[in-house]
Residue, then its C-alpha position, 0 to 999 in steps of 0.5 A: m368423463r368428457l362432458v358434464l350436464g348440470i341441472e339447477t331447480s332450487c328456487d325460481e330459475t330452471a337451469v341446465a348447462v353443459i361443461d367439459r372436463d376442463g370446466a369450460v362452459l359449452s352452454s348455460v340456459v336459464s328460464s326465469q320465473v320472475a314475471t310469474h311471481a311478481p304479482f305476489g311480491g315473492v316466490v310461491p313454492e307450489i307455483a315454482a315447482r309446477k313451472h319447473l316441471e313445465a320448463l325443464a325439458p325445453v331448457l334441457d333441449q336448448a342447452l344440448d342444442e347450444a352446446g352442439i351435442e346430443l344427450g348420448d354425448v353426456s358422461g355425467i350429471a350434477v344436480t342441485r340437491g339443496p338447500g332450496l324449496i323442497g318441491c323445486l329441488l325434487v323436480g331437478v333431482a328426479a329428472a337427474r336420477t331418471l336421466a342417469v338410470a336411462r343412460g347408465l350415467p353417474v350422477v352427483g348431488v351438489n350443494h347449491l351454496e358450493g355452486h355459488v362459491v365455485s362460480g368464481w372459478l368458472e371464468a378464473p380457473d387459476l384463482p389461487h387458494p386459500a380464497l375468501a368467498l362472499v355469497v350474497s343472494g335473496g336466500h343466503t348471505a355468508l362468508w367462507r374460507v376456501p383453504e383448498p378446492g372442495r374444502y369450505v369453512q364458514v366464517a359468518r352468516t346472516r342472523d336474520d334476513a339475507a341481503g337480497e331478502a332485505f332489498d326485496k322487503v325494502a322495495k316492497l315498503l317503498g312500492l318499487p317493482y319486484p324483484g327489489g334488488p335490481a330496482i333498488d340498484r338502478i334507482a340508487e345510481q341517481g341518489d345521494p348515499a349520504a342523504f339519510p343516516f344508517g348506523e353500523v350494525r353491532i353484533k355480539g358473539p360470533p362473527a355474523f351479518s344482520f340486515s333486518g335493522y336496516k329494513t326497520a330503519v327505512r320504515d322509520l325514516m319513511r314515517r319521520h320524513a313523511i315519505a309515501p310509497l309509490a302508488h304504482p311500481d312503474d311510477e317515477p320515484p320522487r327525490p326522497i325515495v331515490d335518496l333513501v334507496a341510495s342510502f340504504r344500498h350504501a349501508v348494506v354494501r358497507e356492512l358486507l365489506r366491513r366483515v370481509r375486510r376484517e377477515i382479510e386482515r385476520d386470515r390473509p387469503r390470496s384471493l377473493v370471490l364475490a358470488g350470488g344474485v346480489a353480486a350483480n349490484r353495481l356498487l357492491r361489485a365496484e367496492f369489492l374490486r376496490l377492496a381486492d386491489e387495496h389488499g393486492l389480492a386476486v379476485a373473481v366476480p363472475r359476470p351477472a349471468y353466473c351470479t344468479d342461479n345457474a346450472a354451469m356453477i352446479a356442473r363445475a362444483g360436481l365435476p371433481r367428484l365425477l372425475a374421481g368416479g363418484n356416483d350418488l345414484d343410490d342415495i341422492e335426496a333433495e334436502a331443503a336445509l343443507p349447510l355448507g362447510g366441514p365440522e370446523a365451520r362456525r355457525t352463527s344461527r340455527r336458522h337456515r334460509 
């Protein structure tokens, strides 16, 4: 096994990457559909699947070209099989199977969430285990213990909105551009995070995250303080919106770190990983690094290009199985709902986002 081709089409990014047997990234190309879905305020599954069909071949060609190789140089394929939008996943899985059959290559199906977790090792291959990994994105917010490579124990997950989903919904309430996460992060840098009070989330039962209450709190604060949404997303936000956004961002980051801190104190990991699209949030990155330093832990926070959906993380997650001779060609299937974690994983909700 010399070179691995990764394919990722779980939602609204068409991504292809090439890595070598040591996990070094030779190329990572991502074609985003943000502009396509922006008028709708969210991802339209049917449109996303069609865009993957249009983009996958050009993206594959670009990834091979940037890696300086031809398709015949590839030794194995790793593809996202779930979780995600089923139509989008089918495009990637079908392409991977076709390439595998045509070239006589092994192919392995990868859990998208495992890809995010192992993205911490893309740039920090010596990060020690046991690790604690927080994945925060538009569709997922969960915390895993990683006792050893390839083993994942779910500690907590969101009971309602994922953190990134909450950012998008609050941005829509305020009339801010889509996607909401980057817009809120940018505007919040100018605001006062103490301007509006947000109480801490109280959850009974197993450990979990919850963010829908913060969305409701924003709506209530808008009504109480007569804060109107922007008439147009490109308008300059007034001071009340800037401060409300800063306070909301602070509350979400506080909730994420509160659960991570508790697990550090309970489980004593040797390292921390922060991944997922929301890991590009500047406040979250800074506070996560501060938390690791406070506890003397090794830490990996991938560069923003490896936080959002990408195929390098999928190739990296599939690499050990390919090196061990694994091949899912006969039974690989796309699965919209695909949990990550062994039988000991503690589930906090039956709802899979």
